N, C-alpha and C positions, 0 to 999 in steps of 0.2 A: 711977657705975653707972646704966644706963638702966632705967627702970621700964616694963614692958609693961602696956598697958591690958588689963583683963580682957576675954576673948572674950565677946561677946553674940550672941544669935540673934534675928532679926526674923521674926515669924510671916509665912509666905508665904500671901497670900490665895488663891492658886491651888490650894492643897492642900485636900483635903476634910477637914472637921472630923471628930472622932471619932464624934460621934453620927450624922453623915450618911455615914459611910464604908461602902461596900458592896464587899467583896472581889470579888464575882462580876462587878461592873461595871468593875473596873480595866482600862483599855485602854492603848493605845500612848501617848496623850497624857499620861496619868497617870504612866506609867513614865518618860517623858522629864522631866516636872516633878519627880518624886522624885529622879531622878539629878542634875538641875541643882541642886536644893536641897542635895543631899549634897555636891556639889563646892563650893558657896558656903560651906557651914558646916563644912567639914572642918578638923581641927586642922592649922595651918600647920607645926607641928613634927613631925607624923606624917601627912603627906598620903597619899592613897590610892595604893597601889602600882599600877604599870602593869598587872600581871597581874590585879589585882582589877577594874580598870576594864574591861579587855578581856573578862573573864569575864561582867561584867554586860551588856556590849554583845552578847556571844554569846547570852546568855539572852534579851535583847530581840529579837534576830534570829530566834531559835527560835520565840518566842511569835508574832511577826509572821508567820513562815512557816506556822505551824500554822493561824492564823486565815485566811490566804489560801487554804490547802489546803482547809479546811473549807468556805469560801465556794464554791470551785471545784467541790468534790464535790457540794454542794447544787445548784448550777446544772446540773451534768451530770445528776444524778438527776431533777431537774424536767424537763429537756429530754427524757430518755429516756421518762419517764412520759407526757409530752405526745405523743411520737412514737407510743407504743403506742396511745394513744387515737385519734390521727389515722388510724393504719393500720387500726384496728378499724372506724372509721366509714366509711372508704373501701372496705372489703371487703364490707360488708353489701349484699346484693342482687346481687352479682357472681357469675359462674359460674367454678368451678375444675375442672380436669381430674383426675378420680379413676379408679382402676381399677374397672370395673364394666360392666354391660350396660344397665341401666335408667335412663332419664332422662325428665324432663318437658319440654315445649316451653319454651324460654328466652324472654327479653324480646322477641326478634324473632319468636317463634312457630316456632322451628326446633329440630331435634335435631342435635347435633354431637358428634363424637368423634374418636378416633385409634386406629389399630391398628398393631402392629409385626409385619412379615412376616419370618420367619426365612429365607426363600428368595425368589427371583424367581418370581412366580406368573404363569401364562399367563392366568388369569382370576380376578378378585376380585369377589365379590358381597356387597352389604350388604343384609340382610333386616331390615325393621322390622316388629315384631309387637306386638300389644296385650299389655302386661305381665301382665294378669289372664286374658284369654281365649286368648292365643296366636294370635289371629286375625292373618293376614298383612295388614298395612296398606300396605306399599310395598316394592318390590324395586328395588335400584339396582345396575346393572352398571358396574363401573369398568374392566373389561378387564384387559389385562396390566399388572402393577405390579412394579417392582424390589424387592429386599429392603430392609427398613428401615421407617421410619414413614410411614404414609399417613393423610391426613385425610379424613374423610367428613362429609357433611351432608345432611339432609333439610330443605329450606328451605320447603316448602309443605305441611305436614300439614293434614288436614281441619280445618275450622273448629271442629267439636265437640271434637276432640282438643285443640286449643289452648285453647278456652274452658274446658273441664273440667280442663285440665292433667292429662290422662291419662298414666300411665306408659307409655313406649314402650321395648321391648327391641330393642337393636341386635345382630344376629348377623353376624359376619364370616366368609365362606367363601372359602378360597383353593384353587383347583383342585378345587372341589367338596368340600373337607374343612373341617368346622366345628371347627377346633382353635385359632383365633386369639382370644385374650381381649382385647377392646378396652378403651379408656378412654373415658369419656363426660364431658361437661360437666354439672355439677350446681350448683344455686344455694346460696350461703352465706346461711342464714337466721338465723344467730346467731354472736356472737363472744364468747369468754371472755377477759377481760384476765388477764395473768399476775399471780401473787401477789408476784413480785419482778422486778427488772430483768434477772435472769439467765435467766428462763424465757421460753417462747415463747407467742405468741398461739395460741389454739385456735379453729378454725373449725368451726361446726356445719354440716355439709353435708347438704342435704336428701336424705333416703333413705339416707345413708351414715354418719351420726354424726360424731364429733369427729375432726378432723385437725389436727396441729400445723402451724404456718406453715412449718416446715422441710420438711414432706412435700409441700407444694404448689409446683410449679414453673411451672405454666401457668394463667393465668386470663384472663377476658375480660369 
């Protein structure tokens, strides 16, 4: 009759000691070390079933996948936040097109805007007046214009209007009728960052208040 030597286990120096064990720090390397030790020290008369081994491997894959997913989500969140900050910085001082009639001279000392004509007009006139006194400052004859969007610009306002950044009202007349509501370019003098990545930037437009970035289609 053959006598079997008693099974003994040799301490694995790679395993953390009980006093140094930190469950929250257990990672992939620790998981593999524990699995290797389990295989080396299993009872040869009752070895681990294939199903048990596969279940542990599946658990390992799940943990690894979750860690990778968390790292990816963090990277995306950081990138989105950085993009918001970059977008906000790039918009400060620029001009955006908003519905309205009053604007102040832009960085180039001009007044610009756009109007939408509902019909083909034989004569279109842009009248620029002082926003406070209603004094006529300039009249621009554009002649006949097709239906649709038309751009207008007063590129050489008086020096005092530009220096004082006086508000100028733009009135669009089509065939002598003042019924066209224009859009004007106004400066972005502040940006509010969103509270979360799912919200939009808010632009504080000079003279017009807050506008969502989704409401702004044209800027310069």
